[in-house]
N, C-alpha and C positions, 0 to 999 in steps of 0.2 A: 504494500500500500504506500502510495507516495503522497505525503502531506506537504502542503506549502510550508516552507520554513517560517515559523511564526515571527521571527525577528524581521522579516521583510514586510510585516503588516504595519501600516501607519496607524498610530493611536487615534488620529482624527477620523479615520475610516471605521476602525473597529478591530478589536482583538478577536478575530474569528477564523477558525479553520473552515474551509469551504463546506457547505452543507452536503454537497455531492459526495465528499469523502466520508462524512459521517454515515450517510445512507448506505454506502458500500460496507461500512463496518457493522451495520445491523445484521449482516449475513455471516459474520465471523464469530467463531467460538473456539476456546481452547479445547483441544482434543481430549485431554486427560483431566479428570476431576480429582480434587484432593479428598473427596468423600466417597467411600465404598458404598455401593447399594446395599440397603438392609431394610428391614421393617421400620426401623427408627427413622431413616432418611425419607422413607415413603410417608411416614406420619408428618414429618416437617414439611414436605412438598404439599401434601394434601391440606394441611392447616393453612399454608400460605395461599393456596388456590381458593380456599373457601373463606378466607378472611373478608369481611364486608368492605373494608377500605372506604367506609362511608364518608370520611373526612378528607380523602385524598383528591387533590386537584389533578394529579396525574391520571387517576382512574375515573374521575367524575368531572371532566372539564366544563360541564354546564354550570357549575357554581359561578356566581359573581366573584371575581378575583378579590375585591376588597372585603366582601363579607367572609369569604373563605379564609383570607389571611387573618382577620380579626379572631375568628373562631379557633383557627389552628394555633395561633400564638398563645391564646389563652390555655389551650391544652398543653403546649410545650412548657409554658411557665409553670403550670401546675405540676408537670412531671419532672422538671429539671431544676427549678430554683428552690434551694433549701430555705424553708421559712425563717424569717427574722434574721436574715444574713446581710442583705444589701443595705448600704448606708451606715453600717456600724463603724465605729472607729477602727482604723487600720493599724494604729500603734506601730508605725514603721521605725525601724532601727537601722542605722548605717553601720555596717560591720567593718568595711574597708573601702579605701579609695585608691585607685591606681591611675596615674597620669600617663597617657600615651601621646605621641605626636599629633594624631588626628582625632583622638577621642579620649574621654574619661570613662573609666570603669568603676561603677559602684556596686559593691556586694551589700545587699540589704536583706532584711527579714521583716515580714509584716503578717498581719492576721488575714487569712483568706476566709474560708467558710468558718465562722466562729465556733469554737475557740482555736481551730487549727491554725498553725503558723507555717509559712513557707519561706524558704530562702529564694532570692532572685538575683539575677544579674541585670543591671541597668547600664546601657551604653549611651553616653551623651556626646554628640559630635562637637568638635572644637572648630566651629566655622564662623565665629563672631556674632552669631545670632543669639538674641536673648530668649526667644521661645522657638521650640521645634515641633514639627508634626511628630506624632508618636505611633509606634507600631507595637502591638502585643504579639511577640514572636512565640509561636507554639510548637514545642518539640514533638518529634515523632516517637514511635515505639521501636520499630525496626528490630524486634526480637531481643532487645536488651533493656532491662529495667534498672540496671545498677547505676545508671546515670540518666539525667533528663536534660536540664538546661544547658549542660556542657556540650550537648550535640550541636548547639547553635553558636558557640563562641569558643575560639581557641585561646588557650592561656599558656604562657611560658612555663615549662617544666611539667606539663600535663602528661599522663600516661600515654604510651604509644597507641593503645587501642582507641583512644579518643580520636586521634587523627586518622587512624585506619577506618574508623566508623564514618567519619565525615567524608573520606575519600569515596566510600561506597554509596552513600546516600545524598551527599551534597557536592559531589565532584571537588572535594578537598577545600571547599570554601567555608568560611566562618560567616554565617548569615547575619549575625548582629553587627559584625565589623563592616560588611558590605552595606548594610542599612545606614550605618553612621556615615559612610562615604557618600551616600545619596542624600544626606541631610536629615535623616530620621533619628530621633531618640528611640531606643527600643528597650523592652523589658521581657525577660524570660524567667518563668518560675519552673520548679519541679512540679509536674502534675502529681496528683495523689497516686501513690504506688510506685513512684520512681525515685531513684537516688536516695537521698536522706529521708524521703517520704514513703519508702517501702514500709508498709504498716507491719509492725511486729508486736504481737500481744505480750511478748517477754522483753520488751525494749529496756535496755540497760543504760542508755545514754551514750553508748559508744557509737559514733557516727559512721554511716556507710562511707562517707567521703574519705575518712582516714583508712578504712579497711580496703577500699577499692584500689588505692594506689599501690598496694603491695600484693593484691590478689592476682593469681595467674589466670589464664584464659579459662581453664577448666573450672576453677573455683567460682569465677565470676558468672559463667553461664549456668552453673548448677544453682547458684543462689538466685539468678534471674528466673529460672524455671520454677524454683520453689516459690518465689514471690508470685508468679503468674498462676500456679496451680493450687497452692495451699493457702498462702496468706491472703491473696485476693478473694478466694472463695470464702474464707472466714469473715473478711471485712464485708463482703456482699451479704452474707447471712445476717450479720449484726445490723447492718444498715436497713435491710429489708424488714427486720423485726420492728422498726419504728417508722416504716413507710418511706425510707430513703433508698438511694441507689448510688453506686459509684458514678454513673452517668450524671446524676444530680450534683454530687460533690465536685466532680470535674468541671461541670459547666458553671457552678456557683463560684468556684475558685477563680475562674477566668473573668467572670463579671467583677469579682472583688479586685482583680488586678487593675481593672479600669477605675474602680473606686480609688485605689492607691494613686494611679497616675494623676487623677484630678486633684490630689493634694500637693502636687509639685508646681512650682512657679515657673519652671522652664519648659513646660509643654503648651502647645496651642490646643485648647480643648475642642476647637472646631475641626481639628485635623488628626483624629485618632483612627487608626485602622488595625487590621489583624491579618496574620499570615501564618500558614502552617502546612506541613507535609504529612500525609497519611493520617495517623491518629491526630496530629496537629491540624490537618485539613478538616477533619470532622469537628474538632474543637473550634476552628475558625467559623464553621457553619453555625454551630450553636451560638457562639458569641455574637456574630453579626446579626443573627435572627432575633436574639433575645434583648440586645442592648442598643437602644436608639443612639447612644453616644458614639457607637462605631459608625464611621462615615463611609468606609470602604473596606473590602475584604478580598483575600485571595486564598483559595483552597486547592491544594496540589494532591493529585492521586487519591481523591476520595469522592469521585462522582460516578454513581452507578444506580440503576434501579435495583430493587431487591431481587428482581427476576434474574439479574446478572450475578447473583451471589448464592441464591438458595440451593441450586443443584451443583454448586461448584466448590465454594471455599468459605463456608460459614465459620469454620473453626479458625481460619487464618484472618478473616476480615472482621467478624463481629465480636469484639471484646466486650467486657462488661461496660466499658465507657460508652458503647453504642446501644445499650439496652435499657432505656427507661421502661418501667413496667407497662406491658400490654400496648405500647405505642404502635407497633406495626400491625395490629389488628385494624387500625383505623387509618394509618398513614403509610405511604411508601417511603423508603429511605431518602429518596431525592426530594420529597416534599419539604424536608427541613430546610434545604438550601433555597427552595422556592419562596419561603416566607421572608427571605432577605429583600426581595424585590419591593420597591424599585431602586434600592440603594445600589451603588456600584459594586459589582461582584465579579471576580475572575475565577473561573473553573479551569484548571489545567490537568490534563491526563496524559498518560503514556499508553498507547494502544496495546503494547506488549506487557502491560502490568499483570503479573501472575496472580494478584489478589482478586482481580475482577475480570469477568468475561467481556470481550470487546463489544459484543452487542449491547450489554448492560451499560457500558460507558457511553456508547453512541446514543442509546435511548435517553440517558440522563441529559446529555448535552442538547439534544433536540428538544427535550421537554423544557429545559431551562430557557431556551431561546423563545419558545412559545409563551412561557410565563412572563418574561420581560417585555415581549411584544404586547401581551394583554395588559400589562401594567403601564403601557405607554412610555417605556424607557429602554428601548432596544439598544441605544447607544451606551447604556450603563452596564451592559453585560459583556464580559469577555469569556470566550469559549474556545479554548485551544487544546487540540489533541496532537501530541507529538509521536513521531516514530521512535518511541523510547519505552523504558520499563518503569518500575516503581522506584522513582528517585526524583530529586529536585536538582537537576543538572544546571549548568551555567546558563544555557540558553533559556531554560524555563525561568530561572532567577531573574535574568535581565528583563524578560517580559513582565514578570510580576512587579519588579521595582518600577518599571516604566508605567504600568497600569496604576499603581498606587500613587506615584508622583502626579500623573495626569489627573486623577480624580480627587486627590487631596489638594490640588491646586498648588503644588510645589515644583 
């Protein structure tokens, strides 16, 4: 499949892969599924096929878009925002400051979903401006939970596997550093269940950060798998006992990150956006949908209809972060991104993404184009599909930065 190189697209015309290429992709599917056929997978497929999807704009486009969006956002807020969390004091503490030639690094800690605390890396450009547009930078999962925010910012003396990881998923680039060069202040937190926030019922106060610098590859991956299989399961059960979910804590943490940004005097509150790959791409969708303070968003390698996942790779794609209770009986996966309209939103995909079926990717992009058309804002949607895999490569990054600069007016 030959996609036009997205870097050739003029921002004034639109960040769009030609529709003809997407329609070709509707006929494509990965030959091998990650899921063996069994009575259980038949139950999953049947349940999906029989789900009413009564609130889905994808499945029931006769809805008035504005009415649909209002109802759907109410459902999402109920499912995803932890009560009595937003607007609470963030009680931020600066832990360290490091001066670089082009930017300043602040290591901070603040209250996310109360009373939980998270450490964060804030990068401030040194460009002579008093106020900066700001980006909430959302890290991916990529099979490794032993670190989170470090995936987005390189630091002197860091473990080799940090840079190896960035090489695989970010083409060796430090996203926060690149954002600073584009004039953006950025912030990245550890999501719940990552790095120092791997939940441990026997927590002793010894940080993951100190341990991970001396752990070998086998120890680190074993701990990451334990976090994914055992600790996350325990946390899910405990949260469900009081009507909460990991999806809700994750989304609320990111909303609280915007609360923190608005306490800073060096950001432009009218120029806040968000950006993320994979798990970070899903977080970007949640955040842009739920928070009116987000003015523009980019989501990388997380655009698909549920149909493109159900028979293929639920285990690899649908983590607890993507599973608010009972949501997908009423909504399709891509309906979440649709509620962002008419705000500026860029969906970037790789057609060879092993997490998602190509036809599901194409269906999602075509649907989002219809949504922004119906919202009378087609020029605010970017929809790019690369001849690439599950990563945020340099070409993708340049288009994302260009899109955010264009729509945040910088």
